[in-house]
N, C-alpha and C positions, 0 to 999 in steps of 0.2 A: 638865263639865270647864270650868274657868275659863281664859280666854286672857290674863287680866291687863290687858285694856284697858278694863275698867269697864262694858262694855255688858251683861254678864251681871248685874251688881249692879242696874243700872237696869231691866233686864227683869224681875228678881225683884220690885222695888218696884212696877212697873206691874201685875204679875199680881195684886197685892192690891187694886187699884182696879177697880171694875166699870164699865168704859167700853166694853166690847166688844173682841173680839180684833182686828177690822179696824182700829180706831182705834189700838190699842196697837202693832200691827205697822206701820201707816203712820207713826206717830210715831217708832218705832225706826228705820225705814228712812230717813226724812228726816234724823234725827240721824246715822245711819251714813254717809249720803251727804256730809253736812257734814264729818264726821270724816275720811272718805277724801280729800276735797278738801284738807284741812289736812295730811294725812299724806303724800300722794304726793311733794310737793317735799322732804320730810325723809328719804325712804328713800334710803340711800346707794346710789350706782351702783357697779357692778363696775368695777374698774380694767382688767379684761380686756375684749377686744373681743367680748363675748358678750351674751346677753340679761340684762336687769336685772330685779330683783324688782319694781320699780315698774310694770313692764309686765304683771305677773301678779297684781295685787290687784284685788278687786272686792267689792261688797256682794252678799251671797247671802241670799235669803229662801227658807226651806224649812222645812216642818213647823212653821209658826208660830214660827219663830226667825229672827232677823236677825243675820247675822255679817259682819264685815269680814274677809275671808280671802284668802290667797294660794292660787292654784291649784297643781297638782302641780309645775309648773316653778319655782315660787317658794319651794320648801322651805328654801332657804338663808337666808331672812330672819332666822331665829333667831340666826345667828352675830353679825351686827353689833348686834342688839338686846341680847343677853345676854352677848356677848363670848366669846372662846376663850382658850386659853393664848397665842395669837399676836396677839390684838387686844383692845383695851379695849371694853367695852360702851358703846353709845351711847344705849340706851333710847329710841330715836326713836318707837316706837309708844306706849309708856307715857307718855313725856314729852308727846307731842302730845295725848293724851287729857287728861292733867292740866292742860295749859295751856288747853285748850278746854272743860273740863268744865262750867263755868257756862253757856257758850253752847249746848252740847249739851243740857243740862238745860232751858234756856230754850226751845229748839226743841221739845222733847218736851212741856213744860208748856203752851206756847201751843196746840198742837194738841189736847191733852187738855182743857184748860179751854174751848176753843171747843166741843168736843163736849158737855161737861157743861152748858154754858150753853144748849145746844139750838139 
């Protein structure tokens, strides 16, 4: 299942390079941490005096997969991202990835190239 933020595409490309799962996961995790750093300030806050989605997002490494995901309390992130009939889409997750794609790729490439050099 694609979440639209690009990490799935990069993970697929990495799976075709034989560098070892540990290095690939480590590279993805470092890139995901950077993405999360860039994303958190762009996540819209609720106008209500309640919990905010930015308080419920994290990098999750599980079953050889790296995901930037909201926990169960952050389910409403999709509304500002994609919009509703009452609000315009902001595309903050997708936009953050696109704006930082080259830096994310560089983070991953640096780690992988370092491993390949020995």
